[in-house]
N, C-alpha and C positions, 0 to 999 in steps of 0.2 A: 339862223337855220331857216331854211324855207318851209313855209306853212305846211305843205303836204308831208314833208318828212317828219316834222313836229307832230302833227296829228297822228300819224301812223305809230310812232313811238308811244304817244300817249295812249292810245287805244290798246297796244299790246301790253304796256305795262299795267294798265288798270285791269285788264282781263287776267293777267298773271297774278296780280295782288289778291284778287277775289277768289281765284282758284286756290291759291296758297292759304289764305285765310277766311274760310267761308264764315267763320264766326264774326267776322266785320259786318258782313252782310246781315246776319241774324241780329246784330246788336244795333246797327245803325240804319239798315234798310236801304231802300232805293235812294232816299235822300242822301244818305252817306255815300253812296256810289257816285251820285252827281257831284257830290263835293270833292270826292277823289279826282274826278275828271278836272274840275276846277282848280283844285290844289295843284295838279300836275302842270296845268297851264301857268300858274304862278311860278312853278319851279323853273320853267322855260323862260319866263319873263326876267327872272333873276339871273338865269344863266346868260341870257342875251345881254343884260346890262353889264354883268361881270367881264364877259368876253369883250364887249365894246369898249369898256374902260380899261381893260388889261389888269383888272384888279380882282383876283379870285376871292379876296376877303369879303367882297360884297355878297358873293353866294354864300360863303361860310357864315357870315353874320346872320343872313336870312334863314340859314339852316338852323342855327343855334336858336334864334328867336322862334322859329316855327316849332321846333322840338319842345321848348318850354311852353308854348301855347297849347299844344296837343296833348302833351303828358298831364297838363293841368285839366283837361277835359277826358282824361281816362284812356289815352292812347299810350303806347310804349314807345320810347326812343327808337327801338329797334324797327318799328314800323317805318319810321322816316329814313332811317339808314337803309332799310330794305328797299324802300321806293327809290331812293337816289342811286342805290346799286343796280336795280333793274333798269333804270333809264341808262346809266352807264353801260351796262351789257347790251342793251338793245342798240345803242349808239354804234356798237362794234360793227354792225353790218350796214351802217349808213354810209352812203357815198357822198354825204353833205360835207363840205369843206370844213365846216365848223365842229364837225363830230369829235374830233381828237382834242380840240380845245375844251369843249364841254366836258368830255370825260376827265380831263385833268382838273377842271374846276370842281366837278362832282366829287372826285376822290378827296380833295382838299376839304370840302364841305362835310363829307363823311368823317374825315379825321377830326374836325373841329367838334362835331357831335359827339364822338366817342370820348 
């Protein structure tokens, strides 16, 4: 996915997350928000890898690992699912040729976490 499209989706998703869950900002502060941006870049890195390899399980395995890591730190698995779903939904309006591939990979990742 091109960098500009990727950044646009990440910006929109992080804004949406913090609007939907203001308690996250209260709990983790601006450092947590910076981490959310960083995490979303990692999500896209793993989406890129899974797409290039043609192996959605690369992203699914990452999603399960991430969920285990974050729940051990006090987050809820639904926050990860919500984040992945928000990326999926934002990709709906993207004209990037990889968008639909990423959406399919995201859905498989969400199923693996559930």
